[in-house]
C-alpha positions in Angstrom: 0.0 0.0 0.0 2.8 2.4 1.0 4.6 1.5 -2.3 1.5 2.3 -4.4 1.1 5.7 -2.6 4.8 6.6 -3.2 4.5 5.5 -6.9 1.3 7.7 -7.4 3.1 10.7 -5.7 6.2 10.1 -7.9 4.0 10.0 -11.1 2.2 13.1 -10.1 5.5 15.0 -9.4 6.9 13.9 -12.7 3.7 14.9 -14.6 3.6 18.4 -12.9 7.4 18.8 -13.5 6.9 17.8 -17.2 4.1 20.3 -17.7 6.2 23.0 -15.9 9.2 22.3 -18.0 7.2 22.3 -21.2 5.5 25.7 -20.4 8.7 27.3 -19.2 10.5 26.3 -22.4 7.7 27.9 -24.5 8.4 31.6 -24.2 6.1 32.5 -27.1 9.0 34.5 -28.5 8.4 33.5 -32.1 5.2 32.9 -34.0 4.5 32.4 -37.6 1.6 33.6 -39.6 -0.3 30.5 -38.7 0.9 30.5 -35.0 3.3 27.5 -35.2 6.5 27.5 -33.3 9.6 27.7 -35.5 13.3 27.5 -35.2 14.5 30.2 -32.7 17.4 32.6 -32.9 18.1 35.2 -30.2 16.5 38.6 -30.1 19.1 41.2 -30.9 17.4 44.3 -29.6 15.9 44.5 -26.1 13.2 46.9 -27.4 11.8 44.2 -29.8 10.4 41.2 -28.0 8.0 39.7 -30.6 8.8 38.1 -33.9 6.7 37.8 -37.1 7.6 35.0 -39.4 6.4 34.4 -42.9 7.1 30.8 -43.9 5.8 31.3 -47.5 8.3 34.1 -48.2 10.9 32.8 -45.8 11.5 35.9 -43.7 11.2 37.0 -40.1 11.3 40.4 -38.4 11.2 41.4 -34.8 8.8 44.1 -33.4 7.9 45.7 -30.0 5.4 44.4 -27.5 2.0 46.2 -27.6 1.9 46.0 -31.4 -0.5 43.9 -33.4 0.1 42.6 -36.9 -2.5 42.8 -39.7 -1.5 40.6 -42.6 -3.5 41.4 -45.7 -3.0 41.2 -49.4 -4.3 39.7 -52.6 -2.8 37.3 -55.1 1.0 37.9 -55.0 0.9 41.2 -53.0 1.2 41.2 -49.2 0.7 44.1 -46.8 1.8 43.8 -43.2 0.7 46.6 -40.9 2.3 46.6 -37.5 0.4 49.0 -35.2 0.4 49.9 -31.6 -3.0 49.9 -30.0 -4.2 53.3 -28.8 -1.5 55.1 -30.8 -0.6 56.2 -34.3 2.7 54.5 -33.9 2.9 52.0 -36.7 4.8 50.9 -39.7 4.0 48.7 -42.7 5.8 46.4 -45.0 4.5 46.1 -48.6 5.7 43.1 -50.6 5.1 42.5 -54.3 6.5 40.5 -57.2 9.5 42.2 -58.9 11.2 41.0 -62.1 14.4 43.0 -61.9 17.6 42.2 -60.0 18.5 44.3 -57.0 19.7 46.4 -55.5 17.0 49.0 -55.9 18.2 52.5 -56.8 16.8 56.0 -56.5 16.9 56.2 -60.3 14.9 53.0 -60.7 12.2 54.2 -58.2 11.9 57.5 -60.1 11.2 55.6 -63.3 8.1 53.9 -61.8 7.1 56.8 -59.5 8.3 60.1 -61.2 6.4 62.3 -58.7 7.9 60.8 -55.5 10.2 63.1 -53.6 13.3 61.2 -52.3 15.2 63.1 -49.6 18.5 62.1 -47.9 18.8 58.7 -49.7 21.2 56.3 -48.0 22.3 52.7 -48.8 22.2 50.3 -45.9 22.4 46.5 -45.5 19.3 44.6 -44.6 19.2 40.9 -44.4 22.5 40.6 -46.2 21.4 42.7 -49.1 21.5 46.4 -50.1 18.6 48.6 -49.3 17.7 52.2 -50.1 16.5 54.3 -47.1 15.1 57.7 -47.6 12.6 60.3 -46.5 9.6 61.2 -48.7 6.4 63.1 -48.5 2.9 61.7 -48.6 0.1 64.1 -49.5 -2.2 62.5 -46.9 0.1 61.8 -43.9 3.1 64.1 -44.4 6.7 63.2 -44.0 7.5 59.4 -44.3 10.5 57.2 -43.8 10.9 54.5 -46.3 13.1 51.4 -46.8 13.1 49.7 -50.2 15.0 46.5 -51.1 14.8 43.5 -53.5 15.2 39.9 -52.4 14.9 37.2 -55.0 11.8 38.0 -57.0 10.2 40.4 -54.6 10.3 44.1 -53.8 10.0 45.0 -50.1 8.9 48.5 -49.2 8.8 49.4 -45.5 7.4 52.7 -44.4 6.4 54.8 -41.3 5.8 58.3 -40.3 9.1 60.2 -40.3 8.9 60.7 -36.5 9.1 56.9 -36.1 12.3 56.6 -38.1 14.2 55.1 -35.1 11.6 52.4 -34.6 11.7 51.4 -38.3 15.5 51.4 -38.2 15.5 49.0 -35.2 12.9 46.7 -36.7 14.5 46.5 -40.2 17.9 45.7 -38.6 16.3 42.4 -37.4 14.9 41.4 -40.9 16.2 38.0 -41.8 15.7 35.5 -44.6 16.0 31.7 -44.2 
């Protein structure tokens, strides 16, 4: 009788310990579009504690707590809007098919969008490739910070209000492809 009691206690302790170990190991640090856990890599910026992963396009990007991600699009176009609840603090990443090799240049953008104003263009590295970063002006929302780059057969355009330039810079520094 005493042996059965000890065995039951031992099984319960192991079960509770197993559940605790499982839950402790799941920090929820990384979710994909469909919520599945995926291979982890460390967060590189303490301000960015959540991770968006897109398995179809093979990329991930970190973003701050308190933001929600709205994933929309049609056909081959994807629009990701990261927005902080109860605030205008937000940024978006627009992704579309692109049939030219990168890197994207100011001259190339002006061919497609001759009316765009490109101020203070800079070339930076994002996800191992060259990106064009610049300020522009949107007639509806004012000054905008933009990041454009090409990866494989896609054009990525990230943008935010100019006053959130630092946020966009931190986020884009975490952009990774598989």
